[in-house]
NUKE-449464 format. One record per residue (C-alpha): residue number from 1; x, z, y; residue in three letters; chain. Coordinates in pm, whole numbers. Example, Ala and Ser with C-alpha at 12.3 -4.5 7.8 and 13.67 -1.06 7.14 Angstrom:
% residues 2
+-----+--------+--------+--------+-----+---+
!   k !   east !     up !  north !   r ! c !
+-----+--------+--------+--------+-----+---+
!   1 !   1230 !    780 !   -450 ! ala ! A !
!   2 !   1367 !    714 !   -106 ! ser ! A !
+-----+--------+--------+--------+-----+---+
//
This chain:
% residues 276
+-----+--------+--------+--------+-----+---+
!   k !   east !     up !  north !   r ! c !
+-----+--------+--------+--------+-----+---+
!   1 !     32 !     14 !     -6 ! met ! A !
!   2 !    288 !     76 !    222 ! thr ! A !
!   3 !    349 !   -117 !    559 ! thr ! A !
!   4 !    631 !   -245 !    640 ! pro ! A !
!   5 !    758 !    -26 !    934 ! ala ! A !
!   6 !    856 !   -323 !   1108 ! ala ! A !
!   7 !    527 !   -450 !   1142 ! ala ! A !
!   8 !    489 !   -250 !   1490 ! his ! A !
!   9 !    738 !   -176 !   1711 ! pro ! A !
!  10 !    901 !    144 !   1757 ! val ! A !
!  11 !    774 !    369 !   2125 ! ile ! A !
!  12 !   1007 !    630 !   2179 ! val ! A !
!  13 !    816 !    904 !   2414 ! leu ! A !
!  14 !   1038 !   1111 !   2649 ! pro ! A !
!  15 !   1114 !   1486 !   2612 ! thr ! A !
!  16 !   1275 !   1784 !   2752 ! pro ! A !
!  17 !   1560 !   1748 !   2474 ! asp ! A !
!  18 !   1675 !   1426 !   2342 ! ala ! A !
!  19 !   1722 !   1638 !   1971 ! arg ! A !
!  20 !   1384 !   1667 !   1956 ! ile ! A !
!  21 !   1210 !   1296 !   1933 ! arg ! A !
!  22 !    901 !   1177 !   2005 ! ala ! A !
!  23 !    836 !    819 !   1829 ! glu ! A !
!  24 !    539 !    621 !   1812 ! val ! A !
!  25 !    471 !    318 !   1553 ! glu ! A !
!  26 !    151 !    172 !   1492 ! gly ! A !
!  27 !    -90 !    440 !   1435 ! pro ! A !
!  28 !    169 !    699 !   1318 ! ile ! A !
!  29 !    376 !    944 !   1557 ! gly ! A !
!  30 !    684 !   1103 !   1464 ! arg ! A !
!  31 !    828 !   1470 !   1570 ! leu ! A !
!  32 !   1189 !   1428 !   1464 ! val ! A !
!  33 !   1433 !   1689 !   1474 ! val ! A !
!  34 !   1789 !   1574 !   1545 ! ala ! A !
!  35 !   2053 !   1767 !   1498 ! asn ! A !
!  36 !   2220 !   1629 !   1171 ! pro ! A !
!  37 !   2582 !   1781 !   1306 ! ala ! A !
!  38 !   2397 !   2121 !   1196 ! arg ! A !
!  39 !   2182 !   2014 !    977 ! arg ! A !
!  40 !   1867 !   1989 !   1210 ! asn ! A !
!  41 !   1890 !   2364 !   1303 ! ala ! A !
!  42 !   1696 !   2424 !   1621 ! val ! A !
!  43 !   1862 !   2604 !   1929 ! ser ! A !
!  44 !   1592 !   2753 !   2203 ! leu ! A !
!  45 !   1627 !   2458 !   2422 ! asp ! A !
!  46 !   1479 !   2267 !   2111 ! met ! A !
!  47 !   1240 !   2475 !   2069 ! trp ! A !
!  48 !   1156 !   2477 !   2387 ! lys ! A !
!  49 !   1104 !   2059 !   2432 ! ala ! A !
!  50 !    854 !   2076 !   2072 ! val ! A !
!  51 !    565 !   2147 !   2269 ! pro ! A !
!  52 !    576 !   1890 !   2524 ! ala ! A !
!  53 !    725 !   1639 !   2280 ! ala ! A !
!  54 !    367 !   1744 !   2059 ! val ! A !
!  55 !    156 !   1695 !   2363 ! ala ! A !
!  56 !    263 !   1347 !   2398 ! ala ! A !
!  57 !    215 !   1253 !   2092 ! leu ! A !
!  58 !   -143 !   1380 !   2078 ! glu ! A !
!  59 !   -169 !   1189 !   2382 ! ala ! A !
!  60 !    -70 !    912 !   2322 ! his ! A !
!  61 !   -411 !    671 !   2209 ! pro ! A !
!  62 !   -238 !    454 !   1930 ! asp ! A !
!  63 !   -126 !    771 !   1675 ! val ! A !
!  64 !   -368 !    907 !   1464 ! arg ! A !
!  65 !   -128 !   1113 !   1228 ! val ! A !
!  66 !    196 !   1292 !   1303 ! val ! A !
!  67 !    459 !   1292 !   1048 ! val ! A !
!  68 !    725 !   1580 !   1098 ! val ! A !
!  69 !   1075 !   1501 !    961 ! arg ! A !
!  70 !   1440 !   1635 !   1027 ! gly ! A !
!  71 !   1689 !   1349 !   1112 ! asp ! A !
!  72 !   1928 !   1182 !    832 ! gly ! A !
!  73 !   1951 !   1297 !    500 ! asp ! A !
!  74 !   2091 !   1622 !    466 ! leu ! A !
!  75 !   1806 !   1869 !    613 ! ala ! A !
!  76 !   1427 !   1875 !    706 ! phe ! A !
!  77 !   1549 !   2183 !    916 ! val ! A !
!  78 !   1794 !   2410 !    810 ! ser ! A !
!  79 !   1640 !   2689 !   1053 ! gly ! A !
!  80 !   1715 !   2823 !   1400 ! ala ! A !
!  81 !   2105 !   2816 !   1567 ! asp ! A !
!  82 !   2226 !   3111 !   1424 ! ile ! A !
!  83 !   2540 !   3041 !   1599 ! ser ! A !
!  84 !   2383 !   3121 !   1970 ! glu ! A !
!  85 !   2159 !   3455 !   1837 ! phe ! A !
!  86 !   2464 !   3666 !   2025 ! ser ! A !
!  87 !   2309 !   3532 !   2332 ! thr ! A !
!  88 !   1982 !   3440 !   2275 ! val ! A !
!  89 !   1881 !   3712 !   2041 ! arg ! A !
!  90 !   2128 !   4010 !   2186 ! lys ! A !
!  91 !   1889 !   4250 !   2216 ! asp ! A !
!  92 !   1484 !   4311 !   2218 ! ala ! A !
!  93 !   1411 !   4191 !   2499 ! ala ! A !
!  94 !   1629 !   3840 !   2437 ! ser ! A !
!  95 !   1480 !   3870 !   2133 ! ala ! A !
!  96 !   1114 !   3875 !   2242 ! arg ! A !
!  97 !   1195 !   3592 !   2496 ! ala ! A !
!  98 !   1305 !   3355 !   2199 ! tyr ! A !
!  99 !   1047 !   3410 !   1960 ! glu ! A !
! 100 !    819 !   3360 !   2221 ! ala ! A !
! 101 !    957 !   2960 !   2215 ! ala ! A !
! 102 !    978 !   2995 !   1889 ! asn ! A !
! 103 !    587 !   3063 !   1835 ! ala ! A !
! 104 !    483 !   2830 !   2096 ! glu ! A !
! 105 !    649 !   2540 !   1886 ! ala ! A !
! 106 !    485 !   2665 !   1584 ! phe ! A !
! 107 !    175 !   2733 !   1759 ! ser ! A !
! 108 !    200 !   2324 !   1913 ! ala ! A !
! 109 !    233 !   2176 !   1604 ! val ! A !
! 110 !    -55 !   2411 !   1460 ! arg ! A !
! 111 !   -315 !   2312 !   1702 ! his ! A !
! 112 !   -261 !   1911 !   1734 ! val ! A !
! 113 !   -606 !   1798 !   1702 ! ala ! A !
! 114 !   -458 !   1480 !   1463 ! lys ! A !
! 115 !   -314 !   1551 !   1143 ! pro ! A !
! 116 !      2 !   1658 !   1099 ! thr ! A !
! 117 !    233 !   1594 !    775 ! ile ! A !
! 118 !    577 !   1798 !    727 ! ala ! A !
! 119 !    845 !   1510 !    529 ! met ! A !
! 120 !   1087 !   1753 !    384 ! ile ! A !
! 121 !   1446 !   1610 !    292 ! arg ! A !
! 122 !   1744 !   1851 !    174 ! gly ! A !
! 123 !   1692 !   2254 !    354 ! phe ! A !
! 124 !   1394 !   2377 !    485 ! cys ! A !
! 125 !   1474 !   2735 !    577 ! leu ! A !
! 126 !   1364 !   3026 !    811 ! gly ! A !
! 127 !   1262 !   2813 !   1124 ! gly ! A !
! 128 !   1246 !   2505 !    926 ! gly ! A !
! 129 !    956 !   2667 !    683 ! met ! A !
! 130 !    780 !   2755 !   1011 ! gly ! A !
! 131 !    756 !   2424 !   1129 ! leu ! A !
! 132 !    638 !   2299 !    784 ! ala ! A !
! 133 !    375 !   2555 !    739 ! val ! A !
! 134 !    275 !   2479 !   1076 ! ala ! A !
! 135 !    185 !   2132 !    942 ! cys ! A !
! 136 !   -132 !   2026 !    738 ! asp ! A !
! 137 !     22 !   1875 !    451 ! leu ! A !
! 138 !    386 !   1878 !    299 ! arg ! A !
! 139 !    555 !   1630 !    126 ! val ! A !
! 140 !    900 !   1675 !     -8 ! ala ! A !
! 141 !   1191 !   1507 !   -198 ! ala ! A !
! 142 !   1296 !   1621 !   -501 ! glu ! A !
! 143 !   1660 !   1749 !   -301 ! asp ! A !
! 144 !   1431 !   2007 !   -100 ! ala ! A !
! 145 !   1537 !   2348 !   -101 ! val ! A !
! 146 !   1321 !   2621 !     31 ! phe ! A !
! 147 !   1363 !   2965 !    205 ! gly ! A !
! 148 !   1287 !   3229 !    487 ! ile ! A !
! 149 !   1627 !   3432 !    487 ! pro ! A !
! 150 !   1510 !   3663 !    751 ! ala ! A !
! 151 !   1575 !   3984 !    529 ! ala ! A !
! 152 !   1922 !   3875 !    474 ! arg ! A !
! 153 !   1995 !   3829 !    887 ! leu ! A !
! 154 !   1760 !   4117 !   1040 ! gly ! A !
! 155 !   1552 !   3952 !   1208 ! val ! A !
! 156 !   1157 !   3983 !   1307 ! gly ! A !
! 157 !    927 !   3648 !   1198 ! tyr ! A !
! 158 !    676 !   3554 !   1455 ! pro ! A !
! 159 !    325 !   3719 !   1322 ! pro ! A !
! 160 !    151 !   3341 !   1344 ! asp ! A !
! 161 !    392 !   3176 !   1149 ! cys ! A !
! 162 !    333 !   3480 !    897 ! met ! A !
! 163 !    -12 !   3366 !    862 ! ala ! A !
! 164 !     76 !   3025 !    816 ! asp ! A !
! 165 !    299 !   3086 !    562 ! val ! A !
! 166 !     43 !   3377 !    431 ! val ! A !
! 167 !   -218 !   3056 !    416 ! ala ! A !
! 168 !    -10 !   2774 !    234 ! ala ! A !
! 169 !     64 !   3032 !    -51 ! val ! A !
! 170 !   -131 !   3320 !    -53 ! gly ! A !
! 171 !    -29 !   3678 !     19 ! pro ! A !
! 172 !    164 !   3755 !   -274 ! gln ! A !
! 173 !    405 !   3509 !   -326 ! arg ! A !
! 174 !    451 !   3530 !     76 ! ala ! A !
! 175 !    566 !   3852 !     57 ! lys ! A !
! 176 !    838 !   3801 !   -264 ! glu ! A !
! 177 !    975 !   3492 !    -55 ! met ! A !
! 178 !    987 !   3745 !    246 ! phe ! A !
! 179 !   1135 !   4043 !     57 ! phe ! A !
! 180 !   1367 !   3857 !   -153 ! thr ! A !
! 181 !   1482 !   3614 !     57 ! ala ! A !
! 182 !   1561 !   3346 !   -208 ! arg ! A !
! 183 !   1562 !   3002 !   -235 ! arg ! A !
! 184 !   1327 !   2794 !   -396 ! leu ! A !
! 185 !   1301 !   2421 !   -527 ! ser ! A !
! 186 !   1081 !   2174 !   -468 ! ala ! A !
! 187 !    924 !   2206 !   -826 ! ala ! A !
! 188 !    847 !   2564 !   -767 ! glu ! A !
! 189 !    730 !   2486 !   -388 ! ala ! A !
! 190 !    508 !   2261 !   -569 ! phe ! A !
! 191 !    379 !   2477 !   -868 ! asp ! A !
! 192 !    329 !   2784 !   -581 ! ile ! A !
! 193 !    101 !   2563 !   -365 ! gly ! A !
! 194 !    331 !   2498 !    -68 ! leu ! A !
! 195 !    368 !   2140 !   -144 ! leu ! A !
! 196 !     98 !   1849 !   -133 ! thr ! A !
! 197 !    314 !   1621 !   -347 ! ala ! A !
! 198 !    730 !   1579 !   -438 ! val ! A !
! 199 !    849 !   1256 !   -530 ! his ! A !
! 200 !   1220 !   1110 !   -579 ! ser ! A !
! 201 !   1427 !   1072 !   -232 ! val ! A !
! 202 !   1425 !    679 !   -280 ! glu ! A !
! 203 !   1035 !    702 !   -323 ! ala ! A !
! 204 !    999 !    986 !    -44 ! leu ! A !
! 205 !    946 !    782 !    315 ! glu ! A !
! 206 !    730 !    527 !    161 ! asn ! A !
! 207 !    500 !    772 !      3 ! glu ! A !
! 208 !    476 !    929 !    294 ! val ! A !
! 209 !    377 !    629 !    489 ! ile ! A !
! 210 !    117 !    553 !    263 ! asp ! A !
! 211 !     -9 !    879 !    317 ! leu ! A !
! 212 !     -1 !    853 !    677 ! ala ! A !
! 213 !   -156 !    508 !    667 ! leu ! A !
! 214 !   -464 !    630 !    450 ! ala ! A !
! 215 !   -545 !    885 !    702 ! ile ! A !
! 216 !   -494 !    685 !    978 ! ala ! A !
! 217 !   -756 !    409 !    823 ! his ! A !
! 218 !  -1037 !    672 !    843 ! asn ! A !
! 219 !  -1260 !    796 !   1079 ! ala ! A !
! 220 !  -1050 !    986 !   1300 ! pro ! A !
! 221 !  -1379 !   1193 !   1463 ! leu ! A !
! 222 !  -1466 !   1318 !   1138 ! thr ! A !
! 223 !  -1087 !   1442 !   1022 ! ile ! A !
! 224 !  -1067 !   1590 !   1350 ! arg ! A !
! 225 !  -1380 !   1809 !   1271 ! ala ! A !
! 226 !  -1277 !   1847 !    926 ! ala ! A !
! 227 !   -952 !   1999 !   1031 ! lys ! A !
! 228 !  -1105 !   2219 !   1290 ! ala ! A !
! 229 !  -1332 !   2322 !   1027 ! ala ! A !
! 230 !  -1087 !   2452 !    753 ! ile ! A !
! 231 !   -860 !   2601 !    987 ! asp ! A !
! 232 !  -1119 !   2794 !   1120 ! ser ! A !
! 233 !  -1253 !   2896 !    749 ! val ! A !
! 234 !   -892 !   3007 !    665 ! val ! A !
! 235 !   -839 !   3213 !   1022 ! ala ! A !
! 236 !  -1167 !   3390 !    947 ! gly ! A !
! 237 !  -1313 !   3270 !   1281 ! thr ! A !
! 238 !  -1587 !   3051 !   1143 ! leu ! A !
! 239 !  -1853 !   3249 !   1301 ! ala ! A !
! 240 !  -1703 !   3258 !   1628 ! his ! A !
! 241 !  -1626 !   2901 !   1655 ! asp ! A !
! 242 !  -1977 !   2811 !   1473 ! arg ! A !
! 243 !  -2080 !   2650 !   1807 ! asp ! A !
! 244 !  -1711 !   2419 !   1849 ! arg ! A !
! 245 !  -1759 !   2335 !   1534 ! leu ! A !
! 246 !  -2132 !   2211 !   1533 ! val ! A !
! 247 !  -2069 !   2005 !   1878 ! ala ! A !
! 248 !  -1757 !   1791 !   1680 ! leu ! A !
! 249 !  -1963 !   1741 !   1347 ! thr ! A !
! 250 !  -2281 !   1628 !   1616 ! asp ! A !
! 251 !  -2031 !   1372 !   1804 ! ala ! A !
! 252 !  -1964 !   1209 !   1473 ! cys ! A !
! 253 !  -2279 !   1153 !   1427 ! phe ! A !
! 254 !  -2311 !   1031 !   1735 ! ala ! A !
! 255 !  -2028 !    732 !   1767 ! ser ! A !
! 256 !  -1981 !    449 !   1683 ! ala ! A !
! 257 !  -1742 !    518 !   1433 ! asp ! A !
! 258 !  -2071 !    636 !   1220 ! phe ! A !
! 259 !  -2254 !    312 !   1288 ! ala ! A !
! 260 !  -1880 !     90 !   1154 ! glu ! A !
! 261 !  -1897 !    332 !    910 ! gly ! A !
! 262 !  -2237 !    246 !    741 ! arg ! A !
! 263 !  -2238 !    -90 !    804 ! thr ! A !
! 264 !  -1935 !   -154 !    655 ! ala ! A !
! 265 !  -2036 !     44 !    349 ! phe ! A !
! 266 !  -2360 !   -203 !    342 ! leu ! A !
! 267 !  -2167 !   -478 !    364 ! glu ! A !
! 268 !  -1852 !   -363 !    142 ! lys ! A !
! 269 !  -1568 !   -431 !    332 ! arg ! A !
! 270 !  -1340 !   -206 !    478 ! glu ! A !
! 271 !  -1437 !     24 !    819 ! ala ! A !
! 272 !  -1239 !    -41 !   1124 ! lys ! A !
! 273 !  -1271 !    303 !   1301 ! phe ! A !
! 274 !  -1203 !    368 !   1684 ! his ! A !
! 275 !  -1249 !    708 !   1702 ! gly ! A !
! 276 !  -1569 !    693 !   1932 ! ala ! A !
+-----+--------+--------+--------+-----+---+
//
């Protein structure tokens, strides 16, 4: 099913830090963590750049799905850049400021209205895990390695990100991961529900493109409403969010896409949705 990437030009959107790239290729947006010399470890300035990069992708009219990935072949994200901890996390006050930037980056990914897919090669550790579990779906290569080494470093973990880990694997597995700080293979990560799928290194990118295109070809308003409702159920806020969720559902039935979907079904052809 894969459509060659060359079918669409790559548009690079401006971001506050060149190591956090925002790219658009047809209906697929990409958030790329690009610090390969440090296995894509994320510095404070990089964390601060994530929300603006995500906002640019969400606002782009062509983007229907966002793929989050690391640059190169060695790592998705190997974690936060520990080399700067002596300055940016030197005490409780600076640590709180750092964690606020960290949490804002994760929140930006978590709250994108468009679906997100983490495409994971190599190391996915610490802050990399935080970024991955903030995504809706996670697909990995067989060489991926997962872990949260916070207990070996003596650092705290953002509560909202902790909630993402629990949502992904359940409370008991989350506790085991944090308490032991051990690393998991891609196969084990799949077994505990952290991953949607595991593919060979060679097949990973094409498989993720296929998945992204399958999502992009479906009705955007339906996907937005479904994502919002599922997230609300997981967060335990369904009763509080009900009016907003009903409005999102009503918008589907009031849309031209709903008419197109019905007509395409009756005419036995693929629907062409426009998100309106």
